[in-house]
C-alpha positions in Angstrom: -94.2 62.0 118.5 -92.8 59.1 120.1 -91.9 57.4 116.5 -90.1 60.9 115.6 -87.9 60.4 118.6 -87.0 57.0 117.4 -86.3 57.9 113.5 -83.2 59.4 112.1 -84.5 63.4 111.7 -81.5 65.3 112.8 -79.0 65.8 110.0 -75.2 65.8 110.3 -72.6 67.2 108.0 -70.5 63.9 107.4 -70.7 60.1 108.6 -67.5 61.0 110.5 -69.2 63.2 112.8 -71.8 60.8 113.7 -69.0 58.0 114.1 -67.3 60.9 116.7 -70.7 61.3 118.5 -71.1 57.6 118.9 -67.0 56.9 119.6 -67.4 59.7 122.1 -70.3 58.2 124.0 -68.7 54.9 124.1 -65.7 56.3 125.7 -67.8 58.5 128.2 -69.7 55.2 129.2 -66.3 53.7 130.0 -65.4 56.6 131.9 -68.7 56.5 134.1 -68.2 52.6 134.7 -64.4 52.9 135.7 -65.3 55.7 138.0 -68.5 54.6 139.4 -66.8 51.0 140.1 -63.9 53.1 141.7 -66.0 54.6 143.9 -67.7 51.3 144.9 -64.1 49.9 145.5 -63.4 52.8 148.0 -66.6 52.2 149.8 -65.4 48.3 150.2 -61.9 49.4 150.9 -60.7 47.2 147.7 -57.9 49.4 146.8 -56.1 46.3 145.1 -59.5 45.9 143.2 -59.2 49.2 142.2 -55.7 49.1 140.8 -57.0 45.9 139.0 -59.6 47.6 137.0 -56.6 49.2 134.7 -55.2 45.6 134.0 -56.0 43.6 131.2 -58.1 40.7 131.2 -55.4 38.0 131.6 -54.4 39.6 134.9 -57.8 40.3 136.1 -58.7 36.3 135.7 -55.5 35.3 137.8 -56.2 38.0 140.4 -59.7 36.6 140.5 -58.5 33.1 140.9 -55.7 33.8 143.6 -58.3 35.8 145.7 -61.2 32.8 145.2 -64.8 33.7 146.1 -64.2 37.2 147.9 -65.4 40.6 148.0 -62.4 41.5 145.8 -63.2 38.8 143.2 -66.8 40.2 143.0 -66.0 43.3 142.3 -63.6 42.9 140.0 -65.7 40.4 137.7 -68.7 42.7 137.9 -66.6 45.5 136.9 -65.2 43.4 133.9 -68.4 42.0 132.6 -70.2 45.7 132.6 -66.9 47.7 131.3 -66.7 44.8 128.5 -70.8 45.5 127.6 -70.1 49.3 127.7 -67.0 48.9 124.9 -70.4 47.9 122.8 -71.9 51.2 123.3 -71.1 52.9 120.4 -72.3 49.7 118.6 -75.6 50.0 120.2 -75.9 53.3 119.1 -75.3 52.3 115.3 -77.7 49.5 115.8 -80.4 51.9 116.8 -80.3 53.7 113.2 -83.8 54.0 111.9 -82.9 54.3 109.1 -79.7 56.6 109.9 -80.0 59.0 107.0 -82.8 61.1 105.7 -83.3 63.1 102.5 -82.5 66.6 102.2 -84.4 68.7 99.5 -82.8 71.7 97.9 -84.1 73.7 94.4 -81.9 73.8 91.6 -82.3 74.6 88.0 -82.9 71.8 85.6 -80.2 73.0 83.6 -77.3 72.1 86.2 -78.6 68.6 85.8 -79.8 68.4 82.0 -77.6 65.4 81.7 -79.5 63.6 83.9 -82.7 63.6 81.9 -83.3 60.5 80.4 -83.6 60.5 76.7 -86.2 57.7 76.6 -88.7 59.0 79.1 -92.0 58.6 77.7 -94.2 61.9 77.1 -97.6 60.5 78.4 -98.3 59.1 81.6 -101.6 58.1 83.1 -103.1 58.7 86.3 -105.7 56.2 87.5 -107.4 58.0 90.6 -109.0 56.0 93.7 -110.9 57.4 96.4 -108.9 55.2 98.8 -105.4 56.7 97.8 -106.2 60.6 97.1 -103.9 61.2 100.0 -100.9 59.4 98.8 -101.3 60.9 95.2 -101.9 64.1 96.1 -98.5 64.0 98.3 -96.5 62.2 95.2 -98.0 64.2 92.9 -94.7 66.1 91.8 -92.8 62.6 91.6 -95.9 60.9 89.5 -95.7 64.0 86.8 -91.9 63.9 86.8 -91.9 60.0 86.7 -89.2 58.5 84.2 -88.4 61.9 83.4 -85.0 61.6 84.7 -82.5 58.6 84.8 -82.7 55.4 87.4 -81.1 56.8 90.7 -81.4 60.6 90.2 -83.6 61.7 93.2 -85.5 64.7 91.9 -88.8 65.9 91.6 -90.7 68.8 89.3 -91.6 71.8 91.6 -94.0 73.6 89.1 -91.5 76.5 89.0 -91.1 77.6 85.5 -90.0 80.7 84.0 -92.8 80.8 81.3 -91.9 83.8 79.7 -94.3 86.0 77.6 -97.4 84.9 75.1 -97.6 87.1 72.2 -100.6 87.5 70.2 -101.7 89.4 67.2 -104.7 91.5 65.9 -107.2 88.7 64.0 -106.6 88.4 60.2 -110.1 87.2 59.8 -113.4 87.9 61.3 -115.8 86.3 59.1 -116.9 82.5 59.3 -113.9 81.8 61.9 -114.3 80.6 65.5 -112.4 81.7 68.5 -108.5 81.6 67.7 -105.2 82.5 69.3 -103.8 84.7 66.4 -100.1 84.5 66.2 -99.1 86.5 63.1 -100.0 88.9 60.6 -100.5 86.0 58.0 -103.1 84.1 59.8 -100.9 81.7 61.8 -103.4 80.9 64.8 -104.5 77.7 66.9 -108.1 77.2 68.0 -110.0 74.4 69.2 -111.2 71.8 66.7 -113.8 73.6 64.7 -114.8 70.4 63.1 -116.3 69.3 66.4 -119.3 70.7 65.4 -119.3 68.6 62.0 -120.0 64.8 61.9 -118.6 64.3 58.4 -119.8 63.5 54.9 -123.2 62.8 54.0 -124.5 59.5 54.9 -127.0 56.5 53.1 -129.9 55.2 55.1 -132.1 52.7 53.4 -130.6 54.0 50.0 -131.3 57.6 50.8 -128.8 60.4 51.1 -129.0 62.4 54.3 -127.4 65.7 54.5 -126.5 67.3 58.3 -128.3 70.4 58.7 -125.6 72.5 58.8 -127.4 75.6 58.8 -127.5 74.9 62.9 -123.7 75.9 62.7 -122.6 79.4 62.9 -119.0 80.7 63.1 -118.6 84.3 63.0 -116.5 87.2 64.4 -114.7 85.0 66.4 -117.4 83.1 67.9 -119.1 80.0 67.1 -122.5 78.2 68.3 -124.1 75.1 67.0 -127.7 73.9 68.3 -128.2 71.1 66.2 -130.7 68.1 65.9 -130.0 65.4 63.5 -130.6 61.7 62.2 -129.2 59.6 64.6 -126.7 58.2 61.6 -124.9 61.0 62.0 -124.5 60.4 65.9 -120.9 57.9 65.6 -119.7 60.8 63.7 -119.1 63.0 66.9 -119.2 60.5 69.2 -116.3 58.5 67.8 -113.9 61.7 67.2 -111.1 62.0 69.2 -111.8 64.9 71.7 -109.7 67.8 72.2 -107.6 68.1 69.1 -106.1 71.5 69.0 -106.3 72.9 65.2 -103.4 74.6 63.6 -103.9 77.1 61.1 -100.8 78.1 59.6 -101.8 80.9 57.4 -104.9 82.2 55.9 -104.4 80.8 52.5 -104.3 77.3 53.9 -107.1 77.8 56.6 -109.6 78.7 53.9 -108.6 75.8 51.7 -109.5 73.5 54.4 -105.9 72.5 55.2 -106.0 72.9 58.9 -103.2 70.7 60.6 -103.9 69.0 64.1 -102.2 67.9 67.0 -103.1 64.6 67.1 -102.6 61.8 69.7 -100.0 59.1 68.3 -102.2 55.8 68.4 -98.7 54.0 69.0 -97.9 55.2 72.5 -100.5 58.2 73.6 -103.4 56.4 75.5 -105.7 59.6 74.5 -105.8 58.1 71.2 -108.2 55.6 72.9 -109.5 57.5 76.0 -110.4 60.5 73.9 -113.0 58.7 72.0 -116.5 57.2 72.9 -117.6 58.0 76.3 -116.5 57.6 80.0 -115.5 60.5 82.2 -111.9 61.7 81.8 -109.5 64.4 81.9 -106.5 65.0 79.5 -103.9 67.5 80.0 -101.2 68.3 77.5 -98.5 70.8 76.7 -97.6 71.3 73.4 -95.7 73.9 70.8 -96.0 74.9 67.3 -93.2 76.0 65.2 -93.4 78.2 62.4 -90.2 79.3 60.7 -88.4 81.0 63.4 -91.0 81.3 66.2 -92.3 79.0 68.5 -95.4 79.1 70.4 -96.2 76.8 73.7 -99.5 76.2 74.8 -101.4 74.5 77.6 -104.5 72.4 77.1 -107.4 70.8 79.6 -109.7 68.6 78.0 -112.8 67.3 80.0 -115.5 64.8 79.3 -118.5 63.2 81.6 -121.0 60.9 80.1 -123.9 58.6 80.9 -125.0 55.1 79.0 -128.1 53.5 78.6 -129.0 50.5 77.0 -131.9 50.2 74.1 -135.3 51.0 75.3 -134.3 52.4 78.5 -134.4 56.1 79.1 -132.1 58.3 80.8 -133.9 59.8 84.1 -134.5 63.2 84.1 -133.1 63.9 87.3 -129.9 61.7 86.4 -129.4 64.0 83.4 -130.1 66.7 85.1 -127.6 66.0 88.0 -124.6 65.1 85.6 -124.6 68.0 83.6 -125.2 70.3 86.2 -122.3 68.6 88.1 -120.2 68.5 85.5 -120.5 72.5 84.6 -118.0 72.7 87.8 -118.0 75.0 90.8 -118.9 78.2 89.2 -122.5 78.5 90.1 -123.6 81.0 87.8 -122.7 78.2 85.2 -124.0 75.3 86.8 -127.3 77.0 87.6 -127.2 79.0 83.9 -130.7 79.2 82.5 -129.1 78.3 79.1 -127.8 75.0 80.6 -131.4 74.4 82.0 -132.5 74.8 78.3 -130.0 72.3 77.2 -131.0 69.9 79.5 -134.5 70.3 78.3 -133.5 69.9 74.8 -131.4 66.7 75.3 -134.7 65.1 77.1 -136.8 66.4 74.1 -134.5 64.8 71.7 -134.5 61.6 73.7 -138.2 61.6 73.4 -138.3 62.1 69.6 -135.6 59.8 69.0 -133.2 61.5 67.3 -129.8 62.9 68.2 -128.9 66.1 69.7 -125.7 68.6 69.7 -125.1 72.0 71.5 -121.6 73.7 71.1 -120.0 77.0 72.2 -116.6 78.4 71.1 -115.1 81.6 72.3 -112.3 83.7 73.2 -111.8 84.2 77.2 -108.9 86.3 76.1 -106.3 86.9 73.5 -104.5 83.9 75.0 -107.4 81.5 75.7 -110.1 80.0 73.5 -112.8 77.7 75.0 -115.1 75.1 73.5 -118.0 73.3 75.5 -120.4 70.7 74.2 -123.5 69.2 75.6 -124.9 66.4 73.6 -127.5 63.1 73.3 -126.1 60.4 71.0 -128.3 57.7 70.1 -125.8 54.8 68.5 -126.8 52.8 65.5 -125.6 49.5 64.4 -124.2 50.5 60.8 -125.3 47.1 59.5 -129.0 47.2 60.1 -129.4 50.7 61.9 -130.8 49.0 65.2 -130.0 51.2 68.3 -126.6 49.9 70.4 -126.7 52.2 73.3 -127.5 56.0 74.1 -125.4 58.5 75.2 -125.6 61.5 77.7 -122.3 63.7 76.7 -120.5 66.8 77.8 -117.5 68.1 77.2 -115.0 71.2 77.9 -111.9 72.3 75.5 -109.3 75.1 77.1 -106.2 75.9 75.2 -103.9 78.9 76.5 -100.9 80.2 75.0 -98.1 80.1 77.7 -95.1 81.3 75.9 -93.7 83.2 72.6 -90.2 83.1 71.4 -87.6 83.3 68.6 -85.5 80.2 67.7 -82.1 80.1 66.3 -82.7 77.6 63.5 -86.1 77.1 61.9 -87.5 73.3 61.9 -86.4 71.4 58.6 -88.8 68.7 57.2 -87.7 65.2 58.5 -88.3 63.7 55.0 -89.6 65.1 51.9 -93.6 65.2 50.8 -95.3 66.0 47.8 -98.1 68.1 49.3 -98.3 70.3 52.3 -97.2 68.8 55.3 -95.5 69.0 58.9 -93.3 67.5 61.4 -94.7 65.7 64.1 -92.8 65.6 67.3 -93.5 63.9 71.0 -91.8 64.6 73.6 -89.3 66.9 72.2 -88.2 64.5 69.4 -89.2 64.7 65.6 -90.3 61.3 65.0 -92.7 61.5 61.8 -94.4 63.8 59.3 -98.0 63.9 58.7 -97.5 63.9 54.9 -99.4 60.1 54.4 -102.3 61.8 56.0 -102.5 65.0 54.1 -105.3 65.3 51.6 -105.2 68.8 50.3 -103.6 68.8 46.7 -104.5 71.9 44.9 -102.0 74.0 47.2 -98.4 73.7 46.4 -96.0 71.3 48.0 -94.6 73.4 51.2 -93.6 72.6 54.7 -95.4 74.3 57.5 -93.7 73.5 60.4 -93.6 71.4 63.5 -96.1 70.4 66.2 -94.8 68.7 69.3 -96.8 67.0 71.6 -94.2 67.5 74.5 -96.2 66.3 77.8 -99.7 64.6 78.1 -101.3 63.3 81.3 -104.5 61.5 81.1 -106.5 61.2 84.1 -108.9 58.1 84.5 -111.2 56.3 87.2 -113.5 59.2 87.1 -116.6 57.3 86.9 -117.9 54.1 85.5 -118.6 54.7 81.9 -121.5 52.2 81.4 -123.9 53.5 84.2 -127.0 55.5 83.5 -126.9 56.8 87.1 -125.3 60.3 87.5 -123.2 59.3 90.8 -121.9 56.4 89.1 -120.8 58.1 85.8 -118.8 60.9 87.5 -117.2 60.4 90.8 -117.9 64.0 93.0 -115.0 63.3 95.4 -112.5 62.4 92.5 -113.9 65.6 90.3 -113.5 67.6 93.4 -109.8 66.7 94.0 -109.4 67.0 90.3 -110.8 70.5 90.2 -108.9 71.4 93.3 -105.4 70.2 91.9 -105.9 71.5 88.2 -103.5 74.4 88.6 -101.1 72.5 90.6 -101.0 69.5 87.7 -100.7 72.0 84.8 -97.9 73.6 86.6 -95.9 70.2 87.2 -97.1 69.1 83.2 -95.9 72.6 81.9 -92.6 71.8 83.7 -92.2 68.7 82.2 -93.4 69.8 78.8 -90.5 72.9 79.0 -87.9 70.4 80.3 -87.9 68.2 76.8 -89.2 70.6 74.4 -88.6 74.3 75.2 -85.5 74.8 77.7 -84.3 73.1 80.8 -83.0 76.3 82.0 -86.3 77.8 82.4 -87.4 74.9 85.0 -86.8 74.2 88.7 -86.4 71.1 90.2 -86.2 69.6 94.0 -83.0 67.7 94.2 -83.3 65.2 97.0 -80.0 64.3 98.5 -79.2 61.6 101.1 -77.6 62.9 104.1 -76.6 61.0 107.3 -78.6 61.7 110.2 -79.2 60.5 114.0 -82.5 60.1 115.9 -83.7 61.8 119.1 -83.1 58.7 121.0 -79.5 58.4 119.9 -78.5 61.9 120.7 -80.2 61.7 124.0 -78.4 58.4 124.6 -75.1 60.0 123.6 -75.7 62.9 125.7 -76.6 60.6 128.7 -73.5 58.9 128.6 -71.7 62.1 129.1 -73.7 63.2 131.9 -73.3 60.0 133.5 -69.4 60.3 133.1 -69.7 63.7 134.7 -71.9 62.8 137.7 -69.5 59.6 138.3 -66.3 62.1 138.1 -67.6 64.5 140.4 -69.1 61.7 142.8 -65.7 59.8 143.2 -64.0 63.3 143.7 -65.9 64.5 146.6 -67.1 60.8 147.8 -63.8 59.3 148.2 -60.2 60.0 149.2 -58.1 61.5 146.5 -56.2 58.2 146.3 -59.1 56.4 145.0 -59.4 59.0 142.1 -55.8 59.0 141.1 -54.2 56.8 138.4 -51.6 54.2 139.7 -48.7 57.0 138.1 -50.5 59.9 140.4 -50.6 57.6 143.4 -47.0 56.5 142.8 -45.7 60.0 142.8 -47.9 61.4 145.4 -46.8 58.7 148.0 -43.5 59.0 147.0 -42.0 62.3 145.9 -44.6 64.4 147.1 -45.4 62.8 150.3 -46.6 65.3 153.3 -46.4 68.2 150.9 -49.5 70.2 149.4 -49.1 68.4 146.1 -50.1 65.0 147.6 -53.7 66.0 147.8 -54.2 66.7 144.6 -55.7 64.4 142.0 -53.8 65.6 138.9 -50.1 66.9 138.5 -49.4 70.0 136.8 -46.0 69.0 136.1 -45.2 65.2 135.8 -42.1 64.1 137.1 -39.7 61.4 135.3 -40.6 58.1 136.5 -37.8 55.6 135.1 -36.7 51.9 135.5 -33.2 51.8 136.8 -31.1 48.5 136.3 -28.9 48.1 139.6 -27.3 44.7 140.2 -29.3 42.1 139.7 -32.8 44.0 140.0 -34.6 46.9 138.5 -35.4 49.7 140.4 -38.3 52.3 140.0 -37.0 55.8 140.4 -39.3 58.7 141.0 -37.4 62.1 140.6 -33.9 60.7 141.1 -35.5 59.0 144.2 -35.3 55.2 144.4 -38.7 53.3 145.6 -37.8 50.3 147.7 -39.9 48.1 149.4 -38.5 46.5 152.7 -39.8 43.5 154.3 -40.2 42.6 157.9 -36.8 40.9 158.2 -35.1 43.3 156.1 -33.3 46.2 158.0 -34.4 49.5 157.7 
């Protein structure tokens, strides 16, 4: 509370208002000093000193030298010093600025400030959490998510207020041999989690023997998928080293049936998830992406979570540690955390460890027409490809959630960035089409065609959630930090959606908080300004009631009242309702003061009266 009193917290409309307040305080303090010393002069019957108060410094000095050391000199000297100091009262008030301004925030549409968007802003940013700075992170989250989105010097932050529009889905065009998808048109246009996450890749050779992955453990049917696979360790790296959380785009049934699905892939040049998304470690990735086919554009939000533990060859995971990590990673939902199915998965992982093989369990389902979810629980024993020796073992769990946010018609369909001799699509990042996936296209039997555009609009990678090379559950996943992530996931996603819409959808749909610097004063400055006024009023009243009228009048008033109004009722008043003329008249060899046509003449004792 005390600190607030000394800090600038009271806004003012303009710096001129602040200057007027401080200047008025300075003038009022001058009035107080003048009235106070006038009262003091009246007490010491120093009328000449009282008159000298209104003279300049030269006349005051001449007065003090002429009087020598006396009460009159002392009164004038003290008045001069204090009156000079009081003339700096306004400067003192300016010196107390702390800092003299504040930032006031008002909400606006980003469309009104679209010119402030930085065309070179990164679409990827990393949030590294630290238990010691969570409060600061929480406070600054809007600025963190909106970091570098705007040009330097434009003080604004995202609010998470976005007019998302309406997601539009259609009936599925396939029901057999497909997992969960978000269906977008009658031709099979759809988006799903990565269905190949259940498949490690082509067959491998071990000791000259070709091994086949036991794909009978994988079942995709009726919009639901499940896999429960135990397999040779040589396939483990295919799962473990794949990039987690790639949304799969099926542009139509024809391309999907020909295994020509497209992916929203992290750009390995500037997206850290291209590295973080592979291997182990506890991390979270959130992204907003759009998929455009013809004149239809759909915007999605995705959240990916992964938690792992690692142990060295010959060192087994403790049952209690594996159980603790996998149940905590299931989140706050007690039903999911304590489910018998999860208990059975944990037993299967531990059994695979005992048998020296790898294991993978996964589920893929539609939570609604607009949301698909994919979860995995795995035990990977990673081998050295050169000699087949074990390098390390991993307990692994992941979760992917993809949700359709908005469906809309656009004016112009996307055009290919450049020609390609096979089916391909544009790849955009942060609203900019920078490349195609032509070079990586492998399906050649389809006719050359352009699918459309996928745009990775905004990506946030959250790291620091645990030590990736530990076999201790509490070290592998920091519970405090994960609690913070779970608490703030809706808020972070709202801010990320705002950023994604700003660069890839429509800035007019995004609300921002504009910070404007305004002049302000502190409680102390305002108090001292009012205090000067109170002192001036008190001194004026004290002089009016504590001294004769002559001490509260100016030299002009005393001159008029003791000449023109002498002996009348007017002579008792401090102020004149009507001010008579006082003229300087030249007569003979001298000048005469004339008050209301009456000359003022001083007679010496030797003069005749």
